[in-house]
C-alpha positions as CSV (number, residue, x, y, z in Angstrom):
1,M,18.5,227.2,0.2
2,T,15.3,225.6,-2.0
3,R,17.0,222.0,-2.0
4,L,17.6,222.5,1.7
5,R,13.9,223.0,2.3
6,Y,12.8,220.6,0.1
7,L,15.2,218.2,2.3
8,V,13.9,218.9,5.4
9,G,10.3,218.7,4.3
10,L,11.0,215.1,2.8
11,A,12.7,214.4,6.3
12,T,9.9,215.2,8.1
13,L,7.1,213.8,5.7
14,V,8.9,210.4,5.9
15,G,9.5,210.9,10.1
16,A,5.7,211.7,10.2
17,A,4.7,208.4,7.9
18,L,7.1,206.4,10.1
19,A,5.6,207.8,13.4
20,G,2.0,207.3,12.2
21,W,2.8,203.9,11.1
22,W,4.6,203.0,14.5
23,L,1.4,204.5,16.3
24,I,-1.0,202.3,14.1
25,D,1.2,199.2,14.8
26,L,0.9,200.1,18.7
27,L,-3.0,200.5,18.7
28,R,-3.0,197.3,16.9
29,A,-0.6,195.5,19.4
30,D,-3.3,197.1,21.9
31,G,-0.4,196.9,25.0
32,H,-0.4,192.8,24.1
33,E,3.3,192.7,22.8
34,G,5.4,189.8,24.4
35,L,2.1,188.0,25.8
36,Y,0.6,184.8,25.2
37,T,-2.2,184.8,22.8
38,L,-4.9,182.4,21.7
39,R,-7.4,182.0,19.0
40,L,-10.4,180.2,20.7
41,E,-13.4,179.2,18.4
42,F,-17.2,178.8,20.2
43,R,-20.5,178.0,18.5
44,D,-22.0,180.8,21.2
45,V,-20.2,183.0,22.9
46,R,-23.2,183.6,26.0
47,G,-22.7,186.9,26.4
48,L,-19.3,186.9,26.5
49,R,-17.4,190.3,26.0
50,A,-14.1,191.9,24.9
51,G,-12.3,192.6,28.5
52,A,-13.8,189.5,30.1
53,D,-11.2,187.7,32.3
54,V,-9.7,184.4,31.4
55,K,-9.2,182.2,34.2
56,H,-7.5,178.9,35.4
57,R,-8.8,177.4,38.7
58,G,-10.8,180.4,39.6
59,V,-7.6,182.9,39.4
60,P,-7.3,185.4,36.1
61,V,-4.4,184.6,34.3
62,G,-5.4,186.9,30.9
63,S,-8.1,188.8,29.2
64,V,-10.5,188.7,26.3
65,R,-8.8,191.0,23.7
66,R,-11.5,191.0,20.7
67,I,-14.5,188.6,19.8
68,E,-15.6,188.1,16.0
69,L,-17.4,186.2,13.6
70,R,-15.4,183.6,11.6
71,E,-15.8,184.1,7.9
72,D,-18.2,181.7,7.3
73,G,-20.4,183.1,10.1
74,E,-20.5,179.5,11.6
75,R,-18.4,180.0,14.9
76,A,-17.7,183.1,16.8
77,V,-13.7,183.7,17.4
78,V,-12.4,184.9,20.6
79,D,-8.9,186.3,20.8
80,A,-7.5,186.0,24.3
81,V,-4.3,187.1,25.8
82,L,-2.3,185.2,28.7
83,E,-0.1,186.2,30.7
84,P,3.7,185.3,30.3
85,A,3.6,183.2,33.3
86,A,0.3,181.5,32.4
87,A,1.7,180.1,29.3
88,R,2.8,176.9,30.5
89,L,-0.6,176.0,31.9
90,V,-1.7,176.0,28.2
91,R,-1.3,172.5,26.4
92,Y,-2.3,170.1,23.7
93,G,-5.6,168.9,25.1
94,S,-6.7,171.7,27.2
95,K,-10.2,172.7,27.7
96,F,-11.4,176.1,27.4
97,W,-15.5,177.2,27.7
98,I,-17.5,180.2,28.4
99,V,-18.7,180.4,32.2
100,T,-22.4,181.5,32.6
101,P,-25.5,180.5,34.7
102,R,-26.0,176.6,34.2
103,F,-28.8,174.5,35.9
104,L,-27.9,170.9,35.1
105,G,-31.3,169.7,36.9
106,L,-31.9,168.3,40.6
107,A,-29.1,165.7,39.9
108,Q,-26.2,167.8,39.4
109,G,-27.3,171.6,40.9
110,A,-26.3,174.7,39.1
111,T,-22.7,175.7,37.9
112,G,-21.3,179.4,37.1
113,L,-23.4,180.9,39.8
114,D,-20.7,183.4,40.0
115,T,-21.6,185.1,36.9
116,L,-25.0,186.1,37.8
117,I,-23.9,189.4,39.4
118,R,-20.7,189.6,37.3
119,D,-19.9,189.0,33.4
120,A,-19.1,186.0,31.6
121,Y,-15.8,184.5,31.4
122,V,-13.4,181.8,29.8
123,S,-12.2,179.2,32.1
124,F,-9.7,176.4,31.0
125,L,-8.4,173.2,32.5
126,T,-5.2,171.1,31.6
127,P,-5.7,167.3,32.2
128,P,-2.5,165.9,33.7
129,D,-2.0,163.6,30.7
130,A,-2.2,166.5,28.5
131,G,0.1,166.9,25.3
132,P,3.1,169.1,24.9
133,D,3.0,172.5,25.1
134,L,1.1,174.9,22.8
135,P,2.8,177.8,21.0
136,S,1.3,181.2,21.1
137,G,-1.2,182.3,18.4
138,S,-2.6,178.5,18.6
139,Q,-5.9,178.3,17.4
140,V,-8.2,176.1,19.8
141,I,-11.8,174.7,19.8
142,G,-13.5,175.5,22.9
143,T,-16.2,173.3,24.4
144,E,-19.8,174.1,24.8
145,R,-19.9,173.2,28.5
146,P,-17.6,172.4,31.2
147,P,-15.5,169.0,31.1
148,P,-16.8,166.7,34.3
149,G,-15.7,167.6,37.6
150,A,-14.2,171.3,36.2
151,D,-16.2,173.1,38.4
152,V,-15.2,171.0,41.9
153,S,-12.0,171.9,43.5
154,L,-11.1,168.7,45.0
155,A,-9.0,168.7,48.2
156,P,-5.7,167.0,48.2
157,I,-5.3,163.6,49.1
158,E,-3.3,163.5,52.3
159,R,-1.1,160.5,53.9
160,G,-3.2,157.8,55.6
161,D,-6.4,158.6,53.2
162,L,-7.9,155.7,51.7
163,V,-7.9,155.6,48.2
164,M,-10.5,153.0,46.5
165,T,-12.1,152.1,43.5
166,L,-15.8,151.3,43.6
167,L,-17.7,149.4,40.7
168,V,-21.1,150.3,39.5
169,P,-23.5,149.0,36.6
170,E,-23.8,152.8,35.8
171,N,-23.1,156.3,37.0
172,H,-26.5,157.4,38.1
173,D,-25.6,161.2,37.4
174,L,-22.5,161.1,40.1
175,V,-19.6,163.3,39.1
176,P,-16.3,164.2,40.9
177,G,-17.0,165.7,44.5
178,S,-20.2,163.6,44.8
179,R,-20.2,162.7,48.7
180,V,-19.3,159.4,50.1
181,M,-21.5,158.6,53.1
182,F,-21.5,156.4,56.3
183,R,-24.0,156.7,58.5
184,G,-25.4,160.2,57.5
185,I,-21.6,161.4,58.1
186,E,-19.9,162.7,55.0
187,T,-16.3,160.6,55.0
188,G,-14.9,161.2,51.5
189,E,-15.9,162.0,48.0
190,L,-16.1,160.8,44.5
191,R,-12.5,161.9,42.9
192,D,-12.8,160.2,39.3
193,V,-15.6,158.6,36.9
194,R,-14.2,156.3,33.9
195,L,-16.1,153.7,32.0
196,A,-14.2,150.2,32.0
197,D,-12.3,149.5,28.9
198,D,-15.2,147.0,27.6
199,G,-17.8,149.1,28.6
200,S,-19.2,146.9,30.8
201,H,-19.5,149.0,34.1
202,V,-18.4,152.4,35.5
203,Q,-15.1,152.7,37.5
204,L,-15.1,155.3,40.7
205,E,-12.6,156.0,42.2
206,L,-13.3,157.3,46.0
207,R,-11.1,159.0,48.9
208,I,-12.1,158.0,52.4
209,R,-10.3,160.5,54.9
210,R,-7.7,158.9,57.1
211,A,-9.9,159.9,60.2
212,Y,-12.8,157.7,58.9
213,R,-10.5,154.9,57.1
214,H,-11.1,152.5,60.0
215,T,-15.0,152.7,58.9
216,V,-14.2,150.4,55.4
217,T,-13.4,146.6,55.6
218,D,-13.6,143.9,53.1
219,R,-17.0,143.3,54.4
220,S,-18.5,146.7,54.1
221,M,-21.6,147.3,51.4
222,F,-21.7,150.1,48.9
223,W,-24.4,151.7,47.0
224,V,-25.5,154.5,45.2
225,A,-28.1,156.7,47.1
226,R,-31.0,157.7,45.2
227,P,-34.5,158.8,46.9
228,R,-36.7,155.5,47.2
229,L,-40.4,155.4,48.8
230,S,-41.1,152.2,50.7
231,G,-43.8,151.0,52.5
232,A,-47.6,151.4,51.8
233,L,-50.3,153.8,52.3
234,L,-52.2,151.8,55.3
235,T,-49.0,150.6,57.1
236,G,-47.0,154.2,56.6
237,L,-44.6,155.4,53.9
238,A,-40.8,155.8,54.7
239,L,-38.4,157.9,52.0
240,Q,-35.4,156.3,51.8
241,D,-32.2,158.5,51.3
242,A,-34.0,161.6,51.3
243,A,-30.5,163.5,51.2
244,A,-30.1,162.2,47.8
245,L,-33.2,164.4,46.1
246,L,-30.6,167.3,45.1
247,S,-28.0,165.2,44.1
248,P,-26.9,161.4,44.3
249,F,-24.1,160.1,46.8
250,I,-22.5,157.1,47.5
251,A,-23.2,155.4,50.8
252,Y,-22.2,152.3,52.8
253,H,-22.5,150.2,55.7
254,T,-20.1,148.2,57.8
255,E,-21.6,146.0,60.6
256,P,-19.6,147.0,63.7
257,G,-16.5,144.5,64.4
258,A,-17.0,143.2,60.8
259,G,-14.0,142.3,58.4
260,V,-10.6,143.7,58.6
261,P,-9.3,147.1,57.2
262,V,-8.2,147.4,53.5
263,P,-5.3,148.5,51.7
264,D,-5.1,151.4,49.2
265,G,-6.4,150.1,45.8
266,H,-9.4,148.1,47.3
267,R,-11.9,147.2,44.7
268,V,-15.5,146.2,45.1
269,A,-18.5,146.2,43.4
270,A,-21.7,148.2,44.6
271,Q,-25.0,146.5,45.7
272,P,-27.1,146.9,42.7
273,E,-30.1,148.0,45.1
274,R,-29.9,150.0,48.7
275,P,-29.5,146.7,51.2
276,D,-32.1,146.1,54.1
277,I,-30.1,147.4,56.6
278,R,-31.5,147.6,60.0
279,M,-29.8,150.0,62.1
280,N,-29.2,148.7,65.8
281,A,-30.1,150.6,68.7
282,V,-26.9,152.5,70.3
283,P,-25.0,149.9,72.4
284,A,-25.1,150.1,76.5
285,T,-21.3,150.6,76.4
286,A,-21.2,153.8,74.6
287,L,-23.0,155.2,77.5
288,V,-19.6,154.4,79.6
289,P,-17.1,156.9,78.7
290,T,-13.9,155.5,77.3
291,P,-11.4,155.5,79.6
292,P,-8.2,157.7,78.5
293,A,-5.0,155.7,78.0
294,T,-2.7,155.0,80.7
295,R,0.1,156.4,79.2
296,P,0.9,158.4,76.1
297,P,2.0,156.7,73.0
298,E,5.8,155.8,73.8
299,D,8.3,158.0,71.8
300,G,10.5,156.2,69.1
301,I,8.6,153.0,69.5
302,R,6.5,152.3,66.5
303,V,3.6,149.9,67.4
304,V,1.4,148.9,64.5
305,R,-2.0,146.8,64.2
306,V,-1.7,143.4,62.7
307,F,-5.0,141.9,60.7
308,Y,-5.2,137.8,60.1
309,Q,-7.8,136.0,57.7
310,A,-7.5,132.8,56.6
311,V,-9.9,129.4,55.6
312,E,-9.7,126.4,58.1
313,R,-10.4,123.5,55.4
314,D,-12.6,120.6,57.0
315,F,-13.6,117.1,55.4
316,W,-16.3,116.6,57.5
317,S,-18.0,119.9,57.7
318,P,-18.0,123.1,56.3
319,D,-15.1,125.2,55.9
320,D,-14.7,127.8,58.6
321,E,-13.5,131.2,58.3
322,V,-10.5,132.0,60.8
323,A,-9.9,135.6,62.0
324,R,-7.4,137.4,64.1
325,E,-6.4,140.8,65.0
326,G,-3.6,142.1,67.4
327,S,-0.2,144.4,67.6
328,G,3.0,144.4,66.4
329,L,6.4,146.1,66.3
330,L,7.7,148.0,63.5
331,L,11.3,148.2,62.7
332,E,13.9,147.4,59.8
333,D,15.8,144.2,59.7
334,S,19.2,144.1,59.0
335,D,18.9,144.4,55.7
336,G,16.4,147.6,55.8
337,R,13.3,146.2,55.2
338,S,10.4,147.1,56.6
339,V,9.0,144.1,59.1
340,V,6.6,143.7,61.9
341,L,7.7,141.8,64.9
342,T,4.4,140.1,66.4
343,T,3.4,136.8,67.7
344,R,2.2,133.6,66.2
345,S,-0.8,133.6,68.1
346,T,-2.0,136.9,65.9
347,C,-0.9,135.9,62.5
348,D,-0.5,132.4,61.9
349,G,-3.5,129.9,62.2
350,T,-1.7,126.8,62.2
351,F,-0.3,128.0,65.5
352,F,-3.4,128.8,67.3
353,V,-6.2,126.9,65.5
354,R,-6.6,122.7,66.0
355,D,-9.3,121.2,64.6
356,A,-11.8,118.8,66.4
357,F,-9.2,116.2,67.1
358,G,-6.7,118.3,68.6
359,A,-4.8,117.7,65.2
360,R,-3.0,120.6,63.3
361,P,-5.5,122.3,60.8
362,D,-5.1,122.5,57.1
363,I,-5.0,126.3,56.9
364,E,-5.5,128.2,53.1
365,R,-5.9,131.6,52.0
366,E,-4.1,133.1,54.5
367,S,-4.2,137.3,54.4
368,V,-2.1,139.2,56.7
369,R,-2.6,143.3,57.0
370,V,-0.7,145.7,59.1
371,A,-2.4,149.4,59.6
372,L,-0.1,152.1,60.4
373,P,-0.1,154.8,62.8
374,E,-0.7,157.1,59.7
375,G,-3.8,155.2,58.6
376,Q,-2.4,153.3,55.3
377,V,-3.3,149.6,55.4
378,L,-0.6,147.3,53.7
379,Q,-0.3,143.9,52.8
380,A,2.3,141.7,54.6
381,T,3.7,137.7,54.5
382,R,5.1,136.2,57.2
383,A,8.6,135.7,56.8
384,W,9.6,134.0,59.9
385,T,7.9,132.0,62.7
386,A,10.2,131.1,65.8
387,P,11.0,127.4,66.5
388,D,9.9,124.9,69.7
389,G,6.4,126.8,69.7
390,V,7.3,130.0,70.5
391,D,4.7,132.6,70.0
392,L,7.1,134.8,67.9
393,A,6.6,136.0,63.9
394,V,8.2,138.5,61.5
395,L,6.5,139.8,59.0
396,V,7.3,141.5,55.5
397,L,5.4,144.4,54.3
398,Q,4.8,144.8,50.8
399,D,5.4,148.3,49.0
400,P,6.1,150.2,52.2
401,P,6.3,153.9,51.4
402,P,9.8,155.0,51.3
403,S,9.6,157.7,54.2
404,L,8.4,154.7,56.6
405,A,10.2,154.9,59.7
406,G,10.8,151.9,62.3
407,T,11.6,151.8,66.2
408,D,14.5,153.5,66.9
409,P,16.8,150.7,67.6
410,A,18.1,152.2,70.6
411,R,14.7,151.7,72.2
412,L,15.0,147.7,71.8
413,H,17.0,145.3,74.2
414,F,17.5,141.8,73.1
415,G,19.9,140.9,75.3
416,A,18.3,138.1,78.4
417,E,19.9,140.1,81.1
418,A,17.4,142.7,82.8
419,I,17.8,146.0,82.5
420,E,17.1,149.0,84.6
421,G,13.7,150.1,85.2
422,E,12.1,146.8,85.2
423,S,9.9,147.1,88.2
424,S,7.9,149.5,86.0
425,V,7.1,147.0,83.4
426,R,4.2,147.6,81.1
427,A,2.6,146.7,77.8
428,V,1.8,149.2,75.2
429,D,-0.8,148.2,72.0
430,A,-1.2,149.7,68.8
431,Q,-3.7,151.9,70.0
432,A,-1.3,153.4,72.9
433,Q,-3.4,151.8,75.4
434,A,-1.1,150.8,78.2
435,L,-1.4,147.1,80.6
436,P,-0.6,148.2,84.2
437,P,2.2,146.4,85.8
438,A,0.0,144.9,88.4
439,A,-2.2,143.1,85.7
440,L,1.1,142.2,83.5
441,A,2.6,140.7,86.8
442,A,-0.1,138.4,87.1
443,A,-0.9,137.3,83.9
444,S,-4.4,138.3,83.7
445,A,-4.3,140.3,80.4
446,D,-7.2,140.0,77.9
447,L,-5.3,138.3,75.5
448,D,-8.0,139.2,72.7
449,A,-6.8,143.1,73.5
450,Y,-3.4,143.0,73.9
451,R,-2.1,140.2,72.0
452,G,1.4,141.1,70.2
453,A,1.7,144.3,72.6
454,C,5.0,145.7,73.2
455,V,6.2,144.6,76.6
456,V,8.3,148.0,77.9
457,A,10.7,148.1,81.1
458,G,11.9,151.4,81.6
459,D,12.2,153.1,78.1
460,R,13.1,150.1,76.3
461,V,11.1,147.3,74.4
462,V,12.0,143.6,76.2
463,G,9.3,141.7,74.5
464,L,5.9,141.2,73.3
465,L,2.6,139.9,75.1
466,G,1.9,136.6,73.9
467,Q,0.8,132.9,75.0
468,P,2.6,130.0,76.2
469,S,1.5,127.7,73.3
470,G,-0.7,128.0,70.5
471,T,-4.2,126.8,72.7
472,G,-3.0,128.5,75.9
473,R,-5.0,131.2,77.7
474,E,-2.4,132.4,80.1
475,A,-0.8,135.7,79.0
476,V,3.4,135.5,78.9
477,V,6.1,137.8,77.9
478,V,7.9,136.6,74.7
479,P,11.6,138.0,75.1
480,L,13.3,139.5,72.4
481,S,16.0,137.8,72.9
482,R,14.7,134.6,70.9
483,V,14.6,137.2,67.6
484,P,17.5,136.1,65.5
485,E,20.5,138.0,65.1
486,A,19.7,138.2,61.4
487,L,16.8,139.9,61.9
488,R,17.5,142.4,64.1
489,P,17.9,146.0,63.4
490,K,21.2,147.4,62.7
491,R,22.6,149.8,65.3
């Protein structure tokens, strides 16, 4: 009996010891077993407390478990735990920092204002080019201030937006999220700031929203807007770019009608100073309401804008710049390439330019660009022109989007015979403006406005609006039957 009591007591003691060890281990685990842990080191925790949030893009994904000094007292160590789903967000190269109110001066304003009424917290950001995942328990050195652009939430780039590069001598405190302004209207923002590889200048990546993409041409002037006082005491002082008092921004100016739209990836150098620009009065034509299109856009018919630039070489006089604009029909040829069917009078200087003696000109430095209805601008090459002086040409688009759709082949009529509905013939250009049948029949179309427009009979395209010769001003219908079989879409 004594031995039995001894064994029961010993078992009870061992059980109590095991239970105590389990309880101590449970308390040490602090409920974080199975979670992702990190040890972050900072020079100063800036009022951070245990229990504070760990956030990624403003969303809580973990918490601070413990804060203590490193053994040498040089740094503070923050033990943080993250939810398992957030572990994939942490990689080699992730940046961690403590969010507290920071005033960065008039140029950049203040950040972390949400911590004025809440506790400080830890935030982190993982750049797209970060390295491999970090295992649980990794030790990371935190940064003392947020990385550039970390406090800015940039809207995603959408289809049709213009993404371009502006080269500036120095940054002037611009940061991602800084505004891009045109005539006082915010048209986009600065997406990225980086120093050139050779250190000679700074490269700024800009996004211009699709609705304002037409305001940027190859003649646009860009500059970094900073407050500038001009004038004299006697004649009066004027403060230019006053909106930049709190933060600098990027401004640009484009003379109405100057230049052609630019494609994605366009690069331009900024003016070293604000150019001397005189804003003209509102044009009288703006007082007249713009009439709506006489017809809605044609379903299944894809009409695009075509921009042509070249230089005419002259021996006896300075070289002349050649520029022309028109419309074209977007389709897929028999090989599945995205092409634009247009007129030679839109895209071929040798067709419509004549020198002083009436001879064919010497045309160089040709550039053809095509503006899609979605807003994108693509480079194009002239791949075919019709023989015998016919006003017809085919352009091949360079690097078209994989999802680019052409005109429905069922809407195209390549035959020479008449089709039903020909009495309702009309011409539709790239801006969905329709030329009335009466004006088309009288051949009194304004070629500068409707050159290359699609001529539609019933519900099918039968031709393009062109001119009888290179120098002729009378409008004629160039039938699609002149397009070679090899360039027509497959049915």
